[in-house]
N, C-alpha and C positions, 0 to 999 in steps of 0.2 A: 504494500500500500504506500502510495506517495504522500509524504507529509506536507508537501507544498502545493496541494490542490486548493483551488478557491472557487467560490461561487460569487460572481460579480452580479450585483443586484441593482437594477434601476431603482430610484427612490420613489418618486411620485407614481402611484398606481401599482406598485409592487410591495414596498416596505410600508408606506403610508398611503392612505386613500388620496386619490386625486380629486380635485374639485371639478365636477362635471357640469359643463354649460353647453347646451345644444349638442350633446353626445361628443364633446371635445374635452380632453383633460387639461387641467391647469394645476399648478402647484399651490399648496397652502400659502397664504400671505404671511403667516407667522405662527407662533405656538398656539395662539387662540383658536385657529382652525385646523391644527394638525391632529390627525387621527390615525394611529397605527392600525394596519389591517388586522382583522380579528384573528387570523391564523399566523401572523408573523412571529410572535414570541415562541410558540411551540415549534413551528416548522424550522425556524432559523436555528433553534437549539438542537433540533435533530441533526441538522447539517454539521454544526460544530461538534456534536458528540460523535459524528462519523469522520472527523478529522479534517474538515474544510475550514479554511479561512473565509470570512465573509467580508466583502468589500462593496460599499455602495459606490455607484457611478452615476452621476447626474448632470444633465445640461440644465443650467439656470440662466437662460438668456434674458430674463426679465431684469437682471441686474444691469446688463449692458444697455437695455432699452429704457432704463430709468424708472421702471414700474415696481421694482423690488429692491430692497437694500441688501447689501452683502451681509450685514450684521444679522438680518432676519434669516437668511439662508443658513448662515453658520450656526445660529441658535437652534434651528430645526435639526441640523446635522448633529450638533452636540447632544441634544435631547435624545435622538435616535441611538447614538452611541452609548449613552448612559442607560437606556432602557432595553436595548437589544444587544445580542452578542456580535456586534459588527466591529471589526478592527478599525476601520476608517471609512470616511466618505470622501471620494474624489469628485471635484466639481469643476465644470467648465462654465465660467461666467460670461463667455463670449456669445455673440450672435452669429448667424450664418455668414454674413458678409465679412466677418473678421478672418475667415479662412484659417483658423487655428488648427493645430493637430489634435487638440484635446476634445473638440466638440463632436459628439456622436452624430453621424455614423462613422467618423474616423475612430480608430482604436487607441488614441493617445491616453485616455484615462486608464484603460486596461494595461497598456504598456508601462505607464508610470507607476501604477500600484504594483504590478508584477515585479518591476525592478526594486521598488522599495521593500517589498516583503519576500523577495526571492521565490515568487510563485511560478510554478510550472504551467504555462498557458495551455499546452495541448491536453492536459488532464483536468482542465478547469471548465466552468460553465458560465453562461450569461443567462439571467432571467430578466426579461423586459416586456413591457406592455405596448411598445411602439416599434415601428420598422427600424428606426435609427439604432435601437438597442441591439436588434438582431443583426443588422449590418455591421455594427462595431464588433460584436462577438465573432461573427463569421470572418471578418477581415483579420482579426487577431489570431484566429485558429482555435477558438473555443467551441464546445458544443453549445447550441442555443435553444432556449425555451421561450416561446411566446405565450405570455399570460394574456389571453384574449378577454379584455374588459368590455368589448362591444362598442368601441369608439367608432365614430363616423369618419374614418380615414383609411387610406390605402396602405398596403404593405410595400408598395413600390417595387414589386417583383421579388422581394425577399421572402424566403420560406424558412422558418425555424426547423431545427431537428425534431422538435416536439411542440405541439400547441396544447395548452391546458386552460382550464377555466378558473383555477385557484392555485395558491401557493402550495397547498398540500399536495396536489397532483404533480406539481413541478418537483417537489422534494421526493415524492414517491418514485418518480421516474429516475431521478439522479441516483437515488439509493439502489434502485433495481439494477442499474448498470455497474455499480461499484462492488468491489469485493469487501464489503463491510460486515 
C-alpha cells in the first residue's frame, strides 16, 4: 500500500454545500452561510483511516472579481481544516483571463500540493462536482470522480472515471479499488 496517496477534493459542492441559484453553484460568502455536506465528516474519515491524505483544491475567482474577500475564503478554509481531516486547502484566487497555472482545469493546484506533501499522483484521486475538477485531475494523471449535483452546465466533453450522486458513493468506489 502506498502511503503517499491522496484524494484531492473540490471545496464548494463536495466538502461544503454550494449555494445554488438557477441550478448554478456559487461559493458561500462567509462562515455565516457555510454548511459542511452531511456525509463529509464520516466519509473523509474513512479515507484517512485507509491511508489517504486529503487535500482541498478550489478556484475562488470571486476574489479577483472583487465580489469576495481573500480573508473570507481563508476563514472558510481554516474552518474546514479545523472540523474535517483535511491536511490543507489549495486555492486559486485568479480569474480565467489571468491564465495562471493554478486555476482548474489546469492541474497546478494538484501539482503544488503533491510537491509539498510528496504525494504520488498516479495513485491519487480527484473528486469534483464540475468539469474543471475532472479536467484538472485527468491532466495531472489522477483517477477522477464526478459528484453529479445536477447543475445546469456542460461537462465540456470530459468524462470522469466514475460518476456518483454523493460523497459516500465516491468513497465506496475508491475503497473498492484499493487494497485496504
